[in-house]
C-alpha positions as a Markdown table, in Angstrom:
| # | Residue | x | y | z |
|---|---|---|---|---|
| 1 | Unk | 0.0 | -0.1 | -0.2 |
| 2 | Unk | 0.7 | 3.7 | -0.7 |
| 3 | Unk | 2.1 | 5.7 | 2.6 |
| 4 | Unk | 1.0 | 4.9 | 5.8 |
| 5 | Unk | -1.9 | 2.5 | 7.0 |
| 6 | Unk | -5.0 | 5.0 | 8.3 |
| 7 | Unk | -6.7 | 4.1 | 11.3 |
| 8 | Unk | -9.6 | 4.9 | 12.9 |
| 9 | Unk | -10.3 | 3.8 | 17.2 |
| 10 | Unk | -14.2 | 3.1 | 17.7 |
| 11 | Unk | -14.6 | 3.6 | 20.8 |
| 12 | Unk | -12.4 | 5.3 | 23.6 |
| 13 | Unk | -13.0 | 3.7 | 26.7 |
| 14 | Unk | -10.2 | 1.6 | 28.9 |
| 15 | Unk | -9.2 | -1.1 | 26.1 |
| 16 | Unk | -8.1 | 2.5 | 23.2 |
| 17 | Unk | -5.0 | 3.4 | 25.4 |
| 18 | Unk | -3.3 | -0.4 | 25.0 |
| 19 | Unk | -4.4 | -0.4 | 21.5 |
| 20 | Unk | -3.0 | 3.2 | 20.6 |
| 21 | Unk | 0.2 | 1.9 | 22.4 |
| 22 | Unk | 0.4 | -0.9 | 20.3 |
| 23 | Unk | -0.7 | 1.3 | 17.4 |
| 24 | Unk | 2.2 | 4.0 | 17.8 |
| 25 | Unk | 4.9 | 1.0 | 18.3 |
| 26 | Unk | 4.6 | -0.2 | 14.2 |
| 27 | Unk | 6.0 | 1.5 | 11.4 |
| 28 | Unk | 3.7 | 2.8 | 8.5 |
| 29 | Unk | 0.7 | 3.0 | 10.8 |
| 30 | Unk | -1.1 | 6.5 | 11.6 |
| 31 | Unk | -4.0 | 6.6 | 14.0 |
| 32 | Unk | -6.3 | 9.0 | 11.8 |
| 33 | Unk | -9.5 | 9.2 | 14.3 |
| 34 | Unk | -11.2 | 8.3 | 17.3 |
| 35 | Unk | -14.5 | 7.9 | 17.6 |
| 36 | Unk | -16.7 | 7.9 | 20.7 |
| 37 | Unk | -20.7 | 8.5 | 21.5 |
| 38 | Unk | -19.5 | 10.5 | 23.8 |
| 39 | Unk | -18.1 | 13.4 | 22.1 |
| 40 | Unk | -16.2 | 14.9 | 25.6 |
| 41 | Unk | -14.8 | 11.1 | 25.6 |
| 42 | Unk | -13.5 | 11.3 | 22.5 |
| 43 | Unk | -11.9 | 14.5 | 22.4 |
| 44 | Unk | -9.9 | 13.8 | 25.6 |
| 45 | Unk | -9.1 | 10.7 | 23.9 |
| 46 | Unk | -7.8 | 12.5 | 20.6 |
| 47 | Unk | -6.1 | 15.5 | 22.7 |
| 48 | Unk | -4.2 | 12.6 | 25.0 |
| 49 | Unk | -2.4 | 10.8 | 21.9 |
| 50 | Unk | -2.6 | 13.7 | 19.8 |
| 51 | Unk | -4.6 | 12.4 | 17.1 |
| 52 | Unk | -5.9 | 14.9 | 14.1 |
| 53 | Unk | -9.6 | 14.5 | 14.2 |
| 54 | Unk | -12.3 | 12.9 | 16.6 |
| 55 | Unk | -16.0 | 12.1 | 15.9 |
| 56 | Unk | -18.8 | 11.1 | 17.6 |
| 57 | Unk | -20.3 | 9.3 | 14.6 |
| 58 | Unk | -19.2 | 6.2 | 13.1 |
| 59 | Unk | -20.5 | 7.1 | 9.9 |
| 60 | Unk | -19.1 | 11.1 | 10.0 |
| 61 | Unk | -15.7 | 9.3 | 10.6 |
| 62 | Unk | -15.9 | 6.4 | 8.0 |
| 63 | Unk | -16.9 | 8.9 | 5.2 |
| 64 | Unk | -14.5 | 12.2 | 6.3 |
| 65 | Unk | -11.2 | 9.8 | 6.8 |
| 66 | Unk | -10.8 | 7.1 | 4.3 |
| 67 | Unk | -9.9 | 4.6 | 7.0 |
| 68 | Unk | -7.8 | 1.5 | 5.8 |
| 69 | Unk | -8.6 | 0.0 | 9.5 |
| 70 | Unk | -11.1 | 0.5 | 11.9 |
| 71 | Unk | -10.5 | -0.8 | 15.7 |
| 72 | Unk | -14.0 | -1.8 | 16.9 |
| 73 | Unk | -13.6 | -1.6 | 20.9 |
| 74 | Unk | -16.9 | -0.7 | 22.0 |
| 75 | Unk | -19.3 | -3.4 | 24.5 |
| 76 | Unk | -19.4 | -6.7 | 22.9 |
| 77 | Unk | -23.5 | -6.3 | 22.2 |
| 78 | Unk | -21.8 | -3.3 | 19.9 |
| 79 | Unk | -19.7 | -5.1 | 17.9 |
| 80 | Unk | -21.3 | -6.6 | 15.0 |
| 81 | Unk | -23.5 | -3.0 | 13.2 |
| 82 | Unk | -19.9 | -1.0 | 13.5 |
| 83 | Unk | -18.2 | -4.1 | 11.9 |
| 84 | Unk | -20.3 | -4.5 | 9.3 |
| 85 | Unk | -20.8 | -0.8 | 8.8 |
| 86 | Unk | -16.8 | -0.6 | 8.4 |
| 87 | Unk | -16.8 | -4.0 | 6.4 |
| 88 | Unk | -19.1 | -2.1 | 3.9 |
| 89 | Unk | -17.2 | 1.1 | 3.9 |
| 90 | Unk | -14.3 | -1.0 | 2.4 |
| 91 | Unk | -12.5 | -0.7 | 6.2 |
| 92 | Unk | -10.3 | -3.7 | 7.4 |
| 93 | Unk | -11.6 | -4.2 | 11.0 |
| 94 | Unk | -9.6 | -5.3 | 14.3 |
| 95 | Unk | -12.2 | -6.6 | 16.8 |
| 96 | Unk | -11.8 | -6.6 | 20.7 |
| 97 | Unk | -12.7 | -9.9 | 22.3 |
| 98 | Unk | -15.6 | -11.6 | 22.0 |
| 99 | Unk | -15.7 | -11.3 | 18.1 |
| 100 | Unk | -19.3 | -11.0 | 18.2 |
| 101 | Unk | -22.0 | -11.8 | 21.1 |
| 102 | Unk | -23.0 | -15.0 | 19.3 |
| 103 | Unk | -21.8 | -17.5 | 16.6 |
| 104 | Unk | -24.4 | -16.5 | 14.2 |
| 105 | Unk | -23.6 | -13.1 | 14.3 |
| 106 | Unk | -19.5 | -13.9 | 13.9 |
| 107 | Unk | -20.2 | -16.0 | 10.9 |
| 108 | Unk | -22.6 | -12.9 | 8.9 |
| 109 | Unk | -19.3 | -10.4 | 9.7 |
| 110 | Unk | -17.0 | -12.8 | 8.0 |
| 111 | Unk | -19.6 | -13.5 | 4.9 |
| 112 | Unk | -19.7 | -9.2 | 4.6 |
| 113 | Unk | -15.7 | -9.4 | 4.7 |
| 114 | Unk | -15.5 | -12.2 | 2.1 |
| 115 | Unk | -18.2 | -10.1 | -0.3 |
| 116 | Unk | -16.3 | -6.7 | 0.5 |
| 117 | Unk | -12.7 | -8.2 | 0.2 |
| 118 | Unk | -11.7 | -6.8 | 3.6 |
| 119 | Unk | -9.5 | -8.5 | 6.6 |
| 120 | Unk | -10.7 | -9.3 | 10.0 |
| 121 | Unk | -8.7 | -9.5 | 13.1 |
| 122 | Unk | -10.1 | -10.6 | 16.6 |
| 123 | Unk | -7.9 | -9.5 | 19.6 |
| 124 | Unk | -7.2 | -12.9 | 21.5 |
| 125 | Unk | -4.5 | -11.2 | 23.2 |
| 126 | Unk | -3.9 | -14.2 | 25.4 |
| 127 | Unk | -2.3 | -16.3 | 22.9 |
| 128 | Unk | 0.1 | -13.8 | 22.5 |
| 129 | Unk | 1.1 | -13.4 | 26.0 |
| 130 | Unk | 5.0 | -14.4 | 25.4 |
| 131 | Unk | 4.8 | -17.7 | 27.6 |
| 132 | Unk | 1.5 | -18.7 | 25.7 |
| 133 | Unk | 3.7 | -18.3 | 22.7 |
| 134 | Unk | 6.5 | -20.1 | 23.8 |
| 135 | Unk | 3.8 | -23.3 | 24.4 |
| 136 | Unk | 2.4 | -23.0 | 21.3 |
| 137 | Unk | 5.4 | -22.7 | 19.6 |
| 138 | Unk | 6.7 | -26.0 | 21.5 |
| 139 | Unk | 3.1 | -27.5 | 21.0 |
| 140 | Unk | 4.1 | -26.9 | 17.2 |
| 141 | Unk | 7.7 | -28.5 | 17.3 |
| 142 | Unk | 6.3 | -31.8 | 19.0 |
| 143 | Unk | 8.1 | -31.3 | 21.8 |
| 144 | Unk | 5.3 | -33.1 | 24.0 |
| 145 | Unk | 4.0 | -35.2 | 21.0 |
| 146 | Unk | 0.5 | -34.4 | 20.0 |
| 147 | Unk | -1.5 | -32.3 | 22.3 |
| 148 | Unk | -4.2 | -34.5 | 24.0 |
| 149 | Unk | -5.3 | -33.0 | 26.7 |
| 150 | Unk | -5.2 | -29.1 | 28.2 |
| 151 | Unk | -6.5 | -27.6 | 31.4 |
| 152 | Unk | -6.9 | -24.2 | 32.2 |
| 153 | Unk | -7.2 | -22.0 | 35.5 |
| 154 | Unk | -8.6 | -18.6 | 34.8 |
| 155 | Unk | -8.7 | -17.4 | 39.0 |
| 156 | Unk | -9.1 | -13.9 | 38.8 |
| 157 | Unk | -9.3 | -10.7 | 41.9 |
| 158 | Unk | -12.7 | -8.7 | 41.1 |
| 159 | Unk | -12.5 | -5.9 | 43.9 |
| 160 | Unk | -15.8 | -4.1 | 42.2 |
| 161 | Unk | -17.8 | -7.5 | 43.0 |
| 162 | Unk | -17.5 | -7.6 | 46.5 |
| 163 | Unk | -17.8 | -3.7 | 46.3 |
| 164 | Unk | -21.3 | -3.7 | 45.0 |
| 165 | Unk | -19.8 | -1.3 | 41.5 |
| 166 | Unk | -22.1 | -3.7 | 39.0 |
| 167 | Unk | -22.1 | -1.1 | 36.2 |
| 168 | Unk | -19.9 | -2.6 | 33.8 |
| 169 | Unk | -21.2 | -5.2 | 31.3 |
| 170 | Unk | -20.3 | -8.1 | 32.4 |
| 171 | Unk | -22.7 | -7.7 | 35.3 |
| 172 | Unk | -25.5 | -6.9 | 33.3 |
| 173 | Unk | -26.9 | -10.3 | 32.7 |
| 174 | Unk | -25.7 | -13.7 | 34.1 |
| 175 | Unk | -24.3 | -14.9 | 30.6 |
| 176 | Unk | -21.9 | -12.2 | 30.3 |
| 177 | Unk | -19.0 | -12.9 | 32.4 |
| 178 | Unk | -18.3 | -16.1 | 30.2 |
| 179 | Unk | -18.6 | -13.8 | 27.2 |
| 180 | Unk | -16.3 | -10.9 | 28.7 |
| 181 | Unk | -13.7 | -12.9 | 30.2 |
| 182 | Unk | -14.3 | -16.5 | 28.5 |
| 183 | Unk | -12.5 | -15.7 | 25.1 |
| 184 | Unk | -9.3 | -15.7 | 26.9 |
| 185 | Unk | -8.9 | -19.1 | 28.2 |
| 186 | Unk | -10.8 | -20.6 | 25.6 |
| 187 | Unk | -9.0 | -19.0 | 22.6 |
| 188 | Unk | -5.5 | -21.0 | 23.9 |
| 189 | Unk | -7.6 | -24.0 | 24.4 |
| 190 | Unk | -9.2 | -23.8 | 21.0 |
| 191 | Unk | -5.7 | -22.8 | 19.6 |
| 192 | Unk | -4.2 | -25.7 | 20.9 |
| 193 | Unk | -7.4 | -27.9 | 20.0 |
| 194 | Unk | -9.8 | -26.8 | 17.7 |
| 195 | Unk | -13.0 | -26.1 | 18.1 |
| 196 | Unk | -15.5 | -27.1 | 20.9 |
| 197 | Unk | -17.4 | -29.7 | 20.0 |
| 198 | Unk | -19.1 | -31.1 | 23.7 |
| 199 | Unk | -19.2 | -29.2 | 27.2 |
| 200 | Unk | -20.3 | -29.9 | 30.2 |
| 201 | Unk | -20.8 | -27.3 | 32.7 |
| 202 | Unk | -20.9 | -26.8 | 36.6 |
| 203 | Unk | -21.6 | -23.4 | 38.0 |
| 204 | Unk | -21.4 | -22.2 | 41.9 |
| 205 | Unk | -21.0 | -19.2 | 43.8 |
| 206 | Unk | -24.4 | -17.4 | 43.5 |
| 207 | Unk | -25.0 | -13.7 | 44.2 |
| 208 | Unk | -27.6 | -11.2 | 43.7 |
| 209 | Unk | -26.2 | -8.6 | 42.6 |
| 210 | Unk | -27.0 | -4.6 | 43.4 |
| 211 | Unk | -28.6 | -4.4 | 39.9 |
| 212 | Unk | -31.0 | -7.3 | 40.8 |
| 213 | Unk | -29.0 | -9.4 | 37.9 |
| 214 | Unk | -28.0 | -13.6 | 39.2 |
| 215 | Unk | -24.0 | -13.5 | 39.1 |
| 216 | Unk | -21.9 | -17.3 | 39.3 |
| 217 | Unk | -18.5 | -16.3 | 40.3 |
| 218 | Unk | -17.3 | -20.2 | 39.9 |
| 219 | Unk | -17.7 | -21.5 | 36.0 |
| 220 | Unk | -16.3 | -25.3 | 35.6 |
| 221 | Unk | -16.2 | -27.0 | 32.5 |
| 222 | Unk | -15.4 | -29.9 | 30.7 |
| 223 | Unk | -14.8 | -30.3 | 26.7 |
| 224 | Unk | -14.1 | -32.6 | 24.2 |
| 225 | Unk | -12.2 | -30.6 | 21.3 |
| 226 | Unk | -11.3 | -31.4 | 17.5 |
| 227 | Unk | -8.1 | -33.0 | 18.3 |
| 228 | Unk | -8.8 | -34.0 | 22.4 |
| 229 | Unk | -10.2 | -32.9 | 25.6 |
| 230 | Unk | -10.1 | -29.7 | 28.4 |
| 231 | Unk | -11.2 | -28.5 | 31.8 |
| 232 | Unk | -11.8 | -25.0 | 32.3 |
| 233 | Unk | -12.1 | -23.2 | 36.1 |
| 234 | Unk | -12.9 | -19.5 | 35.6 |
| 235 | Unk | -13.8 | -18.1 | 39.2 |
| 236 | Unk | -13.6 | -14.2 | 39.9 |
| 237 | Unk | -14.0 | -12.3 | 43.3 |
| 238 | Unk | -10.8 | -14.2 | 44.9 |
| 239 | Unk | -8.1 | -13.2 | 47.0 |
| 240 | Unk | -5.2 | -14.8 | 45.1 |
| 241 | Unk | -4.8 | -14.3 | 41.4 |
| 242 | Unk | -4.2 | -18.0 | 40.0 |
| 243 | Unk | -3.8 | -18.1 | 36.4 |
| 244 | Unk | -2.1 | -21.1 | 34.6 |
| 245 | Unk | -2.6 | -23.7 | 31.4 |
| 246 | Unk | -1.3 | -26.9 | 31.3 |
| 247 | Unk | -1.1 | -29.2 | 28.2 |
| 248 | Unk | -0.5 | -32.8 | 28.5 |
| 249 | Unk | 0.9 | -34.7 | 25.4 |
| 250 | Unk | 1.7 | -37.9 | 23.9 |
| 251 | Unk | 5.3 | -37.5 | 25.5 |
| 252 | Unk | 5.3 | -34.7 | 27.8 |
| 253 | Unk | 3.8 | -31.6 | 29.2 |
| 254 | Unk | 4.1 | -28.2 | 29.4 |
| 255 | Unk | 2.9 | -25.6 | 32.0 |
| 256 | Unk | 2.2 | -21.9 | 31.6 |
| 257 | Unk | 2.2 | -19.8 | 34.8 |
| 258 | Unk | 0.0 | -16.5 | 33.0 |
| 259 | Unk | 0.8 | -14.7 | 36.2 |
| 260 | Unk | 4.5 | -14.9 | 36.1 |
| 261 | Unk | 5.1 | -15.2 | 32.2 |
| 262 | Unk | 7.1 | -18.3 | 33.0 |
| 263 | Unk | 6.9 | -21.7 | 31.4 |
| 264 | Unk | 8.0 | -25.3 | 32.0 |
| 265 | Unk | 8.0 | -28.3 | 29.6 |
| 266 | Unk | 8.8 | -31.8 | 30.6 |
| 267 | Unk | 9.1 | -34.2 | 28.0 |
| 268 | Unk | 10.8 | -37.6 | 27.4 |
| 269 | Unk | 14.3 | -37.8 | 27.7 |
| 270 | Unk | 17.4 | -40.7 | 27.2 |
| 271 | Unk | 18.3 | -40.7 | 30.8 |
| 272 | Unk | 15.9 | -43.4 | 31.9 |
| 273 | Unk | 17.6 | -43.3 | 35.7 |
| 274 | Unk | 18.3 | -39.5 | 36.4 |
| 275 | Unk | 15.3 | -38.0 | 34.2 |
| 276 | Unk | 13.4 | -36.3 | 37.0 |
| 277 | Unk | 16.6 | -34.8 | 38.1 |
| 278 | Unk | 17.5 | -33.6 | 34.4 |
| 279 | Unk | 14.1 | -32.4 | 34.8 |
| 280 | Unk | 14.2 | -30.3 | 37.6 |
| 281 | Unk | 17.7 | -29.3 | 36.6 |
| 282 | Unk | 16.6 | -27.6 | 32.8 |
| 283 | Unk | 13.0 | -26.4 | 34.2 |
| 284 | Unk | 14.9 | -24.9 | 37.3 |
| 285 | Unk | 17.2 | -23.3 | 35.4 |
| 286 | Unk | 14.2 | -22.3 | 32.8 |
| 287 | Unk | 12.6 | -20.5 | 35.6 |
| 288 | Unk | 15.2 | -18.7 | 37.5 |
| 289 | Unk | 16.2 | -17.3 | 33.9 |
| 290 | Unk | 12.6 | -16.4 | 32.7 |
| 291 | Unk | 11.8 | -14.6 | 36.3 |
| 292 | Unk | 15.4 | -12.6 | 36.4 |
| 293 | Unk | 14.6 | -11.4 | 33.0 |
| 294 | Unk | 10.7 | -10.5 | 33.7 |
| 295 | Unk | 12.0 | -8.9 | 37.0 |
| 296 | Unk | 14.8 | -6.8 | 34.9 |
| 297 | Unk | 12.1 | -5.5 | 32.5 |
| 298 | Unk | 10.0 | -4.4 | 35.0 |
| 299 | Unk | 12.7 | -2.6 | 36.8 |
| 300 | Unk | 14.0 | -0.7 | 34.0 |
| 301 | Unk | 10.5 | 0.3 | 33.0 |
| 302 | Unk | 10.1 | 1.3 | 36.7 |
| 303 | Unk | 13.1 | 3.7 | 36.3 |
| 304 | Unk | 12.0 | 5.2 | 33.2 |
| 305 | Unk | 15.4 | 3.4 | 31.1 |
| 306 | Unk | 13.1 | 1.5 | 28.9 |
| 307 | Unk | 9.4 | 1.5 | 28.5 |
| 308 | Unk | 7.0 | 0.7 | 30.9 |
| 309 | Unk | 6.8 | -3.6 | 31.3 |
| 310 | Unk | 3.3 | -4.9 | 31.4 |
| 311 | Unk | 2.3 | -8.1 | 30.5 |
| 312 | Unk | -1.1 | -7.1 | 29.2 |
| 313 | Unk | 0.9 | -4.4 | 27.0 |
| 314 | Unk | 3.5 | -7.2 | 25.5 |
| 315 | Unk | 0.4 | -9.5 | 24.8 |
| 316 | Unk | -1.6 | -6.6 | 22.9 |
| 317 | Unk | 1.4 | -5.6 | 20.8 |
| 318 | Unk | 2.0 | -9.5 | 19.4 |
| 319 | Unk | -1.7 | -9.5 | 18.7 |
| 320 | Unk | -2.0 | -6.3 | 16.9 |
| 321 | Unk | 1.5 | -6.6 | 15.1 |
| 322 | Unk | 0.6 | -9.6 | 13.9 |
| 323 | Unk | -2.7 | -8.8 | 11.9 |
| 324 | Unk | -0.8 | -5.7 | 10.8 |
| 325 | Unk | 1.8 | -8.0 | 9.3 |
| 326 | Unk | -0.5 | -10.0 | 7.9 |
| 327 | Unk | -2.2 | -6.9 | 6.1 |
| 328 | Unk | 1.7 | -6.0 | 4.9 |
| 329 | Unk | 1.9 | -9.6 | 3.5 |
| 330 | Unk | -1.6 | -9.7 | 2.1 |
| 331 | Unk | -2.3 | -13.2 | 3.8 |
| 332 | Unk | -4.9 | -13.5 | 5.8 |
| 333 | Unk | -4.6 | -12.7 | 9.9 |
| 334 | Unk | -3.4 | -15.4 | 12.3 |
| 335 | Unk | -6.6 | -14.7 | 14.7 |
| 336 | Unk | -9.4 | -13.9 | 12.0 |
| 337 | Unk | -12.5 | -14.4 | 11.5 |
| 338 | Unk | -12.8 | -18.0 | 11.8 |
| 339 | Unk | -10.5 | -18.1 | 14.9 |
| 340 | Unk | -12.6 | -15.3 | 16.3 |
| 341 | Unk | -16.4 | -17.7 | 15.6 |
| 342 | Unk | -14.9 | -20.9 | 16.9 |
| 343 | Unk | -14.2 | -19.1 | 20.5 |
| 344 | Unk | -17.6 | -17.7 | 21.1 |
| 345 | Unk | -19.1 | -20.7 | 19.8 |
| 346 | Unk | -17.0 | -22.6 | 22.6 |
| 347 | Unk | -18.6 | -19.4 | 25.4 |
| 348 | Unk | -21.9 | -20.4 | 23.6 |
| 349 | Unk | -21.2 | -24.1 | 24.6 |
| 350 | Unk | -20.4 | -23.1 | 28.2 |
| 351 | Unk | -23.7 | -21.3 | 28.4 |
| 352 | Unk | -25.8 | -23.8 | 26.8 |
| 353 | Unk | -24.4 | -26.9 | 28.7 |
| 354 | Unk | -24.7 | -25.0 | 32.2 |
| 355 | Unk | -28.1 | -26.2 | 34.0 |
| 356 | Unk | -28.6 | -23.3 | 35.7 |
| 357 | Unk | -29.0 | -21.1 | 32.5 |
| 358 | Unk | -31.4 | -23.5 | 31.1 |
| 359 | Unk | -32.7 | -20.2 | 29.7 |
| 360 | Unk | -29.8 | -19.5 | 27.8 |
| 361 | Unk | -29.7 | -21.7 | 24.4 |
| 362 | Unk | -28.9 | -20.0 | 20.8 |
| 363 | Unk | -29.0 | -23.9 | 19.5 |
| 364 | Unk | -25.9 | -25.6 | 17.8 |
| 365 | Unk | -25.0 | -23.5 | 15.0 |
């Protein structure tokens, strides 16, 4: 393409800043406009990031700016229609997770993108965490043979839950927690094992929120996927953050500590009598090296010697950078409409298989 890619940000909420930061690190890309229904919000973001134009109407932005790409950074319930509008205006789109609220909506966006010859990217940034990238790379190299089972634990503090701050979109309906947070671990499961085919889910920790909605703080799901089985524990409101992924293969295992950005690989060795000792030696050295590297980057960022090191920003840069690299090369993005749809379908399977949510049914689509 001639000249820099002109990018518009649709939505000026909290997630817009990591997107802007990531875009500023990509050569040949310029943020040309920001749009938000709240004009004051759009103008504040415009001033903060020195963006040429600010709008409060998407159609005005699309007609005035001739944008190559639009990042859809709205609440999940507002993803589909703006995505369709951007595609019909001949802009590629990069959509925050979840891609859409249903797999049927996802497919409609995908079909429109195909009709308009536009690219779709979806921000499954957890799959771009450095340790998760190492896990995926090791799995693709068959370091542990074929991956047969994946366990994911996503246990998060959520101070606002106990404090009665229930104004966020995810608290508006019982199923929204899964649609808001579920795509993170489900995206890694789908990346390793393919689409979810069957699911069984149990929920617990029932609470009635200040808005009158029923909320479950713990979700446990078992999956049968294309290439193996998986289990997911998603829980919120706990005191201790604990997030990890374990992949079990024919010839070994990979463990990723998401909180600490550390990966441990145990595979078959030729040392029959000292196998456990060799494994402890290798993984102990790898863990210490990773911990020191992380500490060094955090410390340098804290002192201002280098940009601040935050894992979310690192994963966002990786996810967004991969999309723009695909655009530059004219190939399908690594996380496009198909994978975005598969992850939403996995979240639907969780909701459909939870007895407590018997009223939620979108059918197998």
